[in-house]
Every structure is written in structure tokens, then in C-alpha cells.
C-alpha positions, -999 to 999 in steps of 0.1 A, spaced: -17 -192 -195 -42 -166 -182 -48 -187 -150 -11 -189 -144 -6 -151 -149 -36 -144 -126 -22 -167 -99 12 -152 -100 -2 -117 -100 -25 -125 -71 3 -141 -50 24 -110 -57 -3 -87 -43 -8 -110 -13 29 -108 -5 27 -70 -8 -3 -69 16 17 -90 40 46 -66 39 24 -36 45 7 -54 73 40 -53 92 37 -15 96 12 -13 124 33 -32 150 66 -18 137 52 18 139 41 12 175 76 1 185 92 29 165 71 55 183 82 41 216 118 44 203 115 81 197 102 84 161 71 104 152 47 99 122 66 122 97 100 110 108 89 74 106 76 79 71 108 97 60 131 70 73 109 42 60 108 58 25 146 64 27 155 28 34 129 17 9 145 38 -17 179 22 -9 167 -14 -13 147 -6 -45 177 13 -60 199 -18 -54 173 -40 -72 169 -15 -100 207 -13 -104 209 -51 -106 181 -52 -133 199 -24 -153 232 -43 -151 214 -74 -166 201 -54 -195 171 -35 -183 171 0 -198 172 30 -175 142 53 -181 148 88 -167 115 105 -155 124 137 -172 125 118 -206 90 104 -202 61 117 -223 44 148 -208 14 128 -199 34 101 -181 54 128 -163 22 143 -150 10 108 -139 42 102 -120 40 136 -103 4 128 -93 15 94 -78 43 111 -58 19 136 -44 -7 110 -35 19 88 -18 29 117 5 -7 126 11 -16 90 19 12 85 44 9 119 62 -30 117 64 -30 82 77 -4 84 103 -19 117 117 -54 100 116 -40 73 139 -30 100 164 -64 117 163 -90 89 164 -92 53 174 -70 33 150 -97 8 141 -120 37 130 -92 52 109 -87 18 93 -124 14 86 -123 47 68 -91 38 48 -102 4 37 -132 17 18 -107 22 -10 -112 -12 -27 -149 -5 -33 -140 30 -46 -113 15 -69 -139 -8 -83 -164 20 -89 -138 41 -107 -126 12 -128 -162 5 -140 -169 42 -146 -137 45 -167 -146 13 -185 -113 -3 -175 -130 -33 -159 -164 -50 -157 -178 -62 -124 -190 -98 -130 -209 -117 -103 -178 -134 -89 -159 -101 -86 -189 -84 -69 -193 -113 -45 -156 -113 -37 -156 -75 -31 -186 -77 -7 -171 -107 11 -137 -90 15 -152 -57 27 -174 -75 52 -145 -95 64 -124 -64 68 -151 -48 90 -152 -78 112 -114 -79 115 -109 -42 122 -141 -34 142 -135 -66 162 -104 -49 176 -124 -20 192 -121 -21 229 -152 -6 246 -134 -7 280 -106 17 269 -131 39 250 -135 49 214 -122 82 202 -144 95 174 -126 125 159 -142 140 127 -108 153 115 -91 119 121 -118 101 102 -117 127 75 -80 122 71 -85 85 68 -110 90 40 -85 114 24 -59 86 26 -84 62 10 -90 87 -19 -52 90 -23 -49 52 -26 -77 51 -51 -58 77 -72 -26 57 -68 -42 24 -80 -61 40 -109 -33 61 -123 -6 34 -117 -26 9 -138 -14 25 -171 -4 61 -164 33 57 -167 39 23 -183 71 34 -200 91 33 -168 98 -1 -153 81 -9 -120 111 -9 -97 124 24 -112 91 41 -108 88 29 -71 124 41 -65 116 77 -76 83 77 -57 99 66 -25 128 90 -29 105 119 -34 84 108 -4 115 107 18 127 142 8 93 158 12 87 142 46 121 152 59 114 188 48 79 187 65 94 172 97 120 200 99 95 227 92 71 214 119 98 211 145 104 173 143 142 175 141 146 156 174 124 127 163 140 127 128 174 121 144 162 93 166 177 65 145 211 82 147 209 80 185 192 47 190 200 13 175 164 2 183 150 31 163 174 25 134 167 -12 132 129 -6 132 134 20 104 153 -5 84 126 -32 88 99 -7 79 119 5 49 129 -28 35 100 -52 44 73 -25 48 81 -2 19 106 -12 -7 98 -48 -14 60 -46 -10 57 -13 -30 74 -30 -60 51 -60 -56 21 -38 -52 27 -18 -84 35 -51 -102 2 -65 -91 -18 -34 -102 -2 -35 -137 -7 -73 -141 -42 -81 -126 -59 -47 -125 -71 -24 -98 -102 -42 -85 -85 -75 -80 -56 -58 -64 -78 -38 -40 -97 -70 -29 -64 -89 -23 -49 -60 -4 -75 -65 23 -52 -93 35 -32 -65 50 -54 -59 81 -55 -97 87 -17 -98 88 -16 -67 110 -40 -82 135 -21 -115 136 12 -97 141 -3 -75 168 -14 -107 186 21 -122 182 42 -92 190 20 -70 211 1 -97 230 -32 -83 217 -60 -109 218 -77 -121 186 -114 -123 190 -135 -150 173 -152 -124 152 -119 -113 138 -110 -149 129 -144 -151 110 -135 -119 92 -101 -132 82 -117 -164 68 -141 -142 48 -112 -122 33 -93 -153 24 -125 -167 9 -128 -135 -12 -92 -140 -24 -101 -174 -37 -134 -162 -52 -118 -134 -71 -98 -159 -91 -130 -170 -107 -139 -136 -121 -134 -126 -157 -100 -112 -167 -92 -75 -163 -88 -55 -195 -52 -46 -201 -46 -10 -213 -8 -8 -214 7 -1 -248 13 -31 -270 48 -18 -278 58 -13 -241 90 -34 -240 89 -42 -203 56 -61 -204 53 -96 -217 21 -115 -213 6 -89 -190 33 -94 -163 61 -70 -156 94 -87 -167 
């Protein structure tokens, strides 16, 4: 039973990583169509909210209880507020980092977060790092370095901007906070409802920031261009709504460390799609890195089970998997 739950949870996270991996190429096309980082995040979160709201409504119609955020316990309300803030910080910091420094360097900074998640989980005594999990983490991080750094092009130059790298590290810390708090910080609210509120708040905040910073023209791009609109829909549905629900489900079912390791599939998908859609060559070292990450995904299945901390009386969890 544990092996089956672990496999399902792992596949859930792998699908989430694949969805998030779409964002690199989609963002590139969206910027060419007139969108900017803040407007892209706003539209992505808006369409993500719409698809999650439809799914949440369907679950409610089938008997799932609606849990209003304002009726959560004070501690859970605070946790949800922290998650909303970290979601905005993560998106804004990362997309601005892409504009300041070489994308590969920004990604190297951001993808330090699985190691940080593991450190925090051990420090908080949520999880123990056995030999298999340590090996999987080292293998996955090494593979990530090969995949991302292998995309650096010395011919076109490497932009090393301290602010850009700093923003990528800020985004990594925000992701660590998201994974750590989401593990058990607001278990009373079902996964899809929590993600719906998080995405809705992100959309509203990013629209406000775009207007304040003079991004109204870019914000209206999808209203003037079918290309921009279609890309925003793809980013929202396949790169936000669906993978966000899967991501939180994975965190709640298999723990933060396993989730962080498996999420390193994301740059593998991003590089593969860039090769397919943007005609960017894949170097042999990147293939080796991808194999290492996939090997880590298999190895992590051999590690000891994560400690579940969600309340035993939480009605939406059965057998450690969100129902």
C-alpha cells in the first residue's frame, strides 16, 4: 500500500514538473507577442484560477465541502497568507531575474531549493535523510547542474548580474517556504480550493503591480492579439492551474524532500521543449544530466517513507493521499 501511494504521489509530482517545464518556451513566445513578466504572471494566474475553480466546483458538486479561507483556524489563515505572499515573490523575482542575468545562471540559483527543502525538513524533524534519499538528492542536483549549465553559450556571452542572481536565490527561498508550509500548514482546506485562492490572489496582486509600474500596454496584449491570448491560456491551464494542484497534492502526500528531488525533472522538460520548439541544440552533457535526474527519481523510491504530519481527523486525506 505504501509503495502504491508513493508511486502515485511521485507520478503526480513528475506531471507537475512537466507542466511547469512548459513555461520557459511559452514565456519566450509570450514576450515576443507583447507580454512582459508581470503581465505574463497575471494572465497565467488568471487562467489558472479559472481552470482550478471549474475543477473545485465539480468536486464540490460531488460532495466535497467548501472551506472558506476566512473560516480557517488563525494559524492556517496565517499559513495561507504566507503561501500567497511567497507565490507572488517567487514569480516576480524569477521573471525579473531572467531579464537581468543569463537564464541558465538564474536557474542554477533557483534550483538550489530542493537541497534547502531537505535541510529544513531535517531541521524541523519532519523527515530523515537516509542513504537512498541523500544519494538521490546529490544525483538530482548534479544532473540539474549539467542540464542547466550545459545550455550556457560562451559565444553569445554570459551576463553575471549580482541582482539577478540574488533574485533567483530569493525565488529559491520562496519555494522552500512554499513547500515547507504547504506540507501541513493549511490541511483543513482541500488542495484545489487552496490553489484556487493562491492563484486568484497572485493574479490580482500582479495586475496591480503591472498597472503601478506602467505595464498597462503589456497587460492588455492578450485583448489585442490572439497569439498572446492563446499563449496566456496555455500558460494558465497547462503551466499553472493543473500543475499547481498536482504540486501541492505531491507535497502533501510524499513530503517536501521527495517532491523537491522529483521537481528537478522540470529543467529536463524545459530543455527538451526548447530543442523542439525553439530549435535549441541539446548537448551530450545535458543528456547525461537528464539521465542522472531520472536515475535520482528512481532512487528516491527506495528511501524510507516521509513522516506524515497532517491531522488524523482531517476529512480530505485518506491513506496519505488527497482524495
